[in-house]
C-alpha positions as CSV (number, residue, x, y, z in Angstrom):
1,A,-17.8,1.8,-26.2
2,A,-15.6,4.4,-26.1
3,A,-12.7,4.6,-23.1
4,E,-13.2,8.3,-21.4
5,R,-10.6,7.6,-18.4
6,A,-8.3,5.1,-18.2
7,D,-6.2,5.1,-14.3
8,T,-3.5,2.8,-13.7
9,E,-4.3,2.0,-10.0
10,F,-7.7,0.3,-9.2
11,D,-9.0,0.0,-5.3
12,D,-12.5,-1.1,-5.1
13,Q,-13.2,0.7,-1.9
14,E,-11.7,4.1,-3.1
15,Y,-12.4,4.3,-6.8
16,P,-15.9,6.5,-7.2
17,K,-19.0,5.0,-8.9
18,P,-19.7,6.3,-12.3
19,D,-23.3,7.6,-13.0
20,D,-23.1,6.1,-16.0
21,G,-21.6,3.3,-17.9
22,V,-19.1,0.6,-16.3
23,L,-15.6,0.4,-15.0
24,V,-13.3,-2.0,-16.4
25,H,-10.2,-3.3,-15.3
26,G,-8.0,-6.7,-15.5
27,L,-7.7,-6.1,-19.5
28,Y,-4.1,-6.4,-21.3
29,M,-2.2,-5.0,-24.2
30,D,-1.0,-6.3,-27.2
31,S,1.3,-4.7,-29.3
32,A,1.0,-1.1,-27.5
33,S,1.3,0.6,-24.3
34,W,-0.2,3.0,-22.3
35,N,1.4,6.7,-22.1
36,V,-0.2,7.5,-18.5
37,E,1.1,11.3,-18.8
38,E,-0.7,12.1,-22.3
39,N,-3.6,9.6,-21.7
40,V,-3.3,7.9,-24.6
41,L,-2.6,5.0,-26.6
42,A,1.3,4.4,-27.0
43,D,4.0,2.4,-28.5
44,A,4.9,-1.2,-27.2
45,R,7.9,-1.0,-24.4
46,T,10.5,-3.5,-24.9
47,G,10.6,-6.6,-23.1
48,D,6.8,-5.9,-22.1
49,M,5.0,-8.3,-24.1
50,N,1.4,-7.9,-22.2
51,P,1.0,-4.9,-19.9
52,P,-2.1,-4.1,-18.1
53,M,-4.7,-1.9,-19.6
54,P,-5.5,0.9,-17.0
55,I,-9.0,0.7,-15.9
56,M,-11.6,2.3,-18.2
57,H,-15.1,3.9,-18.1
58,L,-17.0,2.6,-20.9
59,L,-19.6,4.4,-22.2
60,P,-21.7,2.2,-24.5
61,D,-23.8,4.6,-26.9
62,P,-25.0,3.7,-30.2
63,E,-25.1,7.1,-31.4
64,Y,-21.4,8.0,-30.3
65,E,-19.4,9.2,-33.4
66,A,-15.7,8.7,-32.8
67,E,-13.4,11.3,-32.9
68,E,-10.4,11.3,-35.5
69,D,-8.0,10.9,-32.9
70,R,-9.2,7.6,-31.4
71,Y,-8.2,4.0,-32.5
72,D,-11.0,1.5,-33.0
73,C,-9.3,-1.3,-30.9
74,P,-11.1,-4.5,-30.6
75,L,-10.9,-6.4,-27.6
76,Y,-10.5,-10.4,-27.8
77,K,-10.9,-13.1,-25.2
78,T,-7.7,-14.7,-25.4
79,S,-4.6,-13.5,-27.2
80,E,-5.1,-16.5,-30.2
81,R,-7.8,-14.4,-31.8
82,A,-8.8,-17.7,-33.2
83,G,-12.4,-18.4,-33.2
84,T,-15.3,-19.9,-35.2
85,L,-16.7,-17.2,-38.1
86,S,-19.8,-16.2,-36.2
87,T,-23.2,-15.2,-38.7
88,T,-22.0,-11.3,-37.4
89,G,-18.5,-11.6,-39.6
90,H,-16.5,-11.6,-36.8
91,S,-14.2,-14.4,-34.5
92,T,-16.7,-15.7,-31.7
93,N,-13.2,-14.9,-29.8
94,F,-13.8,-11.2,-30.7
95,V,-16.0,-9.3,-27.9
96,I,-16.5,-5.5,-28.8
97,K,-14.4,-2.6,-30.0
98,C,-13.0,0.2,-27.7
99,L,-12.2,3.8,-28.6
100,L,-9.1,4.4,-27.2
101,P,-7.4,8.0,-27.4
102,S,-4.2,7.9,-29.6
103,N,-1.8,10.6,-31.0
104,M,-1.3,8.5,-34.1
105,D,-3.3,7.5,-37.3
106,S,-5.4,3.8,-36.9
107,D,-3.3,2.5,-39.6
108,H,-0.4,2.5,-37.4
109,W,-2.0,0.4,-34.6
110,I,-4.1,-1.8,-37.6
111,G,-0.3,-2.6,-38.9
112,K,1.2,-3.7,-35.2
113,G,-2.1,-5.6,-34.7
114,T,-2.9,-4.0,-31.4
115,A,-5.5,-5.3,-29.8
116,L,-7.2,-5.7,-25.8
117,L,-7.2,-9.0,-24.4
118,C,-9.1,-10.8,-21.6
119,Q,-6.6,-13.0,-20.8
120,L,-3.3,-14.1,-21.6
121,S,-2.8,-17.7,-23.7
122,Q,-1.0,-20.2,-21.3
């Protein structure tokens, strides 16, 4: 799924319904932040452990070929990222990968362990 747009504010009553795809909100970022001005992934801000991810308009497309300026960001159910290894080779805690726009190489984000989370550990 590719994140084509990200906004920092969400109002169910005012946000336009997309013609295709789904709007996702309520996710958290781990080891990163969001640059609102450039609409790209950014390094984590000091003291901000798990900032909220802005709303994403996800457009699932099995034929989609990612552009070079996208990071294949894993989305996990929890911040523990642990789970049982499933037959697909992924942890049962893994949900999907989201292609997030970035000004840096994917190796930068992989080295930091950057991911999206559905919920934070208690």
